[in-house]
BAROVEX-348317 format. One record per atom (N, C-alpha, C): residue in one letter; x, y, z. Coordinates in steps of 0.05 Angstrom, whole numbers, plus 5000, padded with zeros to 4 digits. Example, Ala and Ser with C-alpha at 12.3 -4.5 7.8 and 13.67 -1.06 7.14 Angstrom:
2
A526448865156 A524649105156 A526449345156 S525749555142 S527349795143 S525850015157 
//
This chain:
149
X139624745389 X136024625382 X134224885395 X132824785371 X130225015363 X128524855392 X127725175414 X125125015430 X126825045453 X129224975443 X130824835484 X132125115486 X132925105510 X133225355535 X135625465519 X135925715531 X138625715517 X140625745544 X142725775530 X144925635550 X145925935560 X146025885596 X146026095617 X150226055615 X150026415604 X152926555604 X153526615632 X155826625643 X156126645672 X156126975666 X155327085687 X155527425694 X159627565704 X160227295705 X161827455724 X164927155699 X167427275692 X168326945685 X169126905706 X169926595705 X172226485720 X173626645732 X175726705724 X178526825728 X177927035755 X176027195748 X175227475767 X174027305793 X173127175785 X171127065810 X173626845825 X175926775812 X177026615825 X179226755841 X179227075831 X180627175847 X180527385866 X176927385870 X176227505894 X175527305913 X174227055899 X175326865928 X177426795935 X180326745928 X182626765939 X182627025958 X183027295947 X182727435959 X181127525991 X178227375981 X177427276013 X178027076032 X178626916015 X180126676032 X182926776051 X184026876033 X186727006046 X186227236070 X183827346065 X183227606089 X182527476115 X180627226101 X179727046129 X181626876142 X183426806127 X185126746139 X187626916164 X188127006154 X188827276161 X187327326192 X184327456179 X183427456205 X182727186231 X183026976227 X183326776242 X185426766255 X187526786239 X192126766261 X191126996268 X190527246256 X191427466279 X188727486303 X187227356310 X184227356321 X186127126353 X187726926328 X188526626353 X191026826354 X192326946347 X195226996363 X194327296383 X191227486382 X190627656408 X190627506428 X189027216418 X188427046447 X191426956468 X192326856441 X195426846456 X195927136469 X196127356459 X198127546480 X195627546506 X193027576493 X190327636523 X191127506539 X192027186542 X192827086555 X195626996570 X197427146560 X200027186569 X199427396586 X198127626585 X197827856595 X196827886621 X194927676622 X192927536646 X194227406658 X195927316651 X198127116657 X200127176680 X201127436659 X203227656672 X201927776688 X199027816704 X198727986722 X196728206707 X196228186678 X193828316673 X190428346683 X189328546697 X187228396706 X185028386687 X183628146696 X181528106680 X178228256677 X179028496695 X176228676685 X177528786665 X179628836658 X180729036628 X179528866616 X177028936594 X174528866571 X176628806548 X178029066534 X179229086507 X181328796516 X182328636524 X182828346523 X181928016529 X177828056522 X177427956521 X176627876492 X175827676479 X175427636451 X173027746444 X169927886465 X168627876451 X168628306441 X171528416458 X172128596445 X174128576418 X176528426421 X178328396413 X177028206390 X176328036388 X175727996360 X174628066341 X172328286344 X171228416322 X173128616308 X173928786326 X174929006321 X177928856315 X178728686311 X180828526297 X179328486263 X177028406264 X175028396245 X175228596230 X174628786239 X174429126224 X177729246222 X179329126236 X181129316229 X182429106200 X183428846199 X183828726177 X183228786146 X180728766145 X178529016133 X179329206124 X179029476151 X179829726136 X181929706125 X184829566139 X187029586134 X187929506097 X185529206096 X185929116061 X184929306040 X182329546061 X182029696039 X184429906029 X184830036046 X186730306047 X189230056027 X190229816035 X192829676027 X192329736000 X189429585982 X188229605952 X187229925943 X187830085952 X187530395951 X190330475936 X191630505958 X195230505956 X196530305940 X195230175928 X197329905912 X195830035886 X193830095880 X191430235852 X193330555847 X193030715867 X194131005862 X197331095869 X197830965880 X200531085896 X202630975872 X205031155852 X207231055853 X208930915859 X209530995884 X211330765893 X209730625916 X207430465911 X206430325929 X207330205957 X209530035953 X212229935966 X214530155986 X213830345976 X216230615982 X213130606003 X211630825996 X209330906013 X208630616027 X208230496030 X207330276051 X208530186072 X211630246065 X214830186083 X213330356099 X213130636098 X214030876121 X209630856133 X208030776115 X205530876124 X204430616141 X204830386147 X203130186166 X204630276184 X207030266192 X208030296216 X207130586224 X206530836218 X205531046224 X202730956230 X200930816225 X198430866220 X198530616259 X200230476255 X200730286284 X201330456303 X202730676295 X203030816314 X200730986325 X199431116302 X197531236314 X195531116329 X194730836319 X192730646334 X193830706368 X196130636379 X196130646403 X196230956422 X194531096412 X193031386420 X191831326428 X188931186432 X186631046443 X187930866477 X189330736460 X190930496493 X192030736505 X193030856495 X194331006516 X192931166534 X191631266526 X189431426543 X187531246565 X188631046549 X186430826576 X188430856607 X190730876600 X191830966636 X191231206651 X190431166673 X191331196695 X187431326694 X187331236671 X183231216663 X181431246688 X178631166675 X176431076695 X175530756686 X178130676674 X177630386651 X178330156683 X176530036686 X177329746707 X179829646684 X180629566707 X183029376708 X185529536682 X184929766672 X187429916655 X190230016656 X191029786679 X193729796689 X196029796662 X198529896669 X200529896635 X200629636635 X201129406643 X201529156634 X198129066607 X196429166628 X194729136601 X193329326580 X195629506590 X194529806565 X196729626537 X199929476554 X201529416533 X201529226517 X199529076525 X198028826523 X196428856501 X194828976503 X193229146478 X194929296447 X196829476462 X198329506441 X199829406424 X200629146443 X202428966426 X200328736409 X198128766421 X195328636402 X195628806372 X196229086377 X195029266350 X197929196328 X200929116340 X202729066324 X201628826314 X201128606326 X200428316314 X198428416296 X195428406298 X194728486282 X195228526250 X197728736263 X198428976236 X200828656213 X202428636229 X203628366223 X202328186209 X201328106216 X198427856202 X198027916181 X196428206191 X194828216164 X197028336137 X198728506146 X200428556113 X203028366096 X203528136121 X203127916110 X201127656091 X198827756097 X196027626072 X196227896066 X196028116056 X195928276042 X198728266023 X200028186024 X203128136008 X201227895987 X200827706005 X200827546000 X198327495969 X196227595978 X192927585959 X192027775957 X194028045950 X193828335945 X197028465940 X198628275923 X200328315923 X201528605902 X203628725909 X204229015904 X205028995875 X204329255858 X204829205823 X208229255832 X209029165810 X212529255807 X212329485785 X212829655797 X212729975783 X216030045776 
//
């Protein structure tokens, strides 16, 4: 009609917006599950005798690091799935290698001056890395599926 306001045209079509929301929800779910699993590992470690003085076993330490790890992993997963000729094959060895590399800083805590950094506490921290990787990869596979090539 003349004089009426033009109809607004969305700048993003519904399909891509829906996809972004699906990925965001999937990554958020992975973060929640991973943080809860980390909490269980921390509680079990303390129940088994790990020192409560070991800061990495506190939610204020592992929570933000878990969010960071899942987000960083999602970025890496996305890059690999876009550029690799065989993303599944590459990720099959890359993910475990990166998890093992992530143990380096944990192992450096042994014998150091960090309060409560006994073998049990450090082992629990390493288990947390594995737990986060397993949960994150499951989430990535669901919301960022690998292309079949």
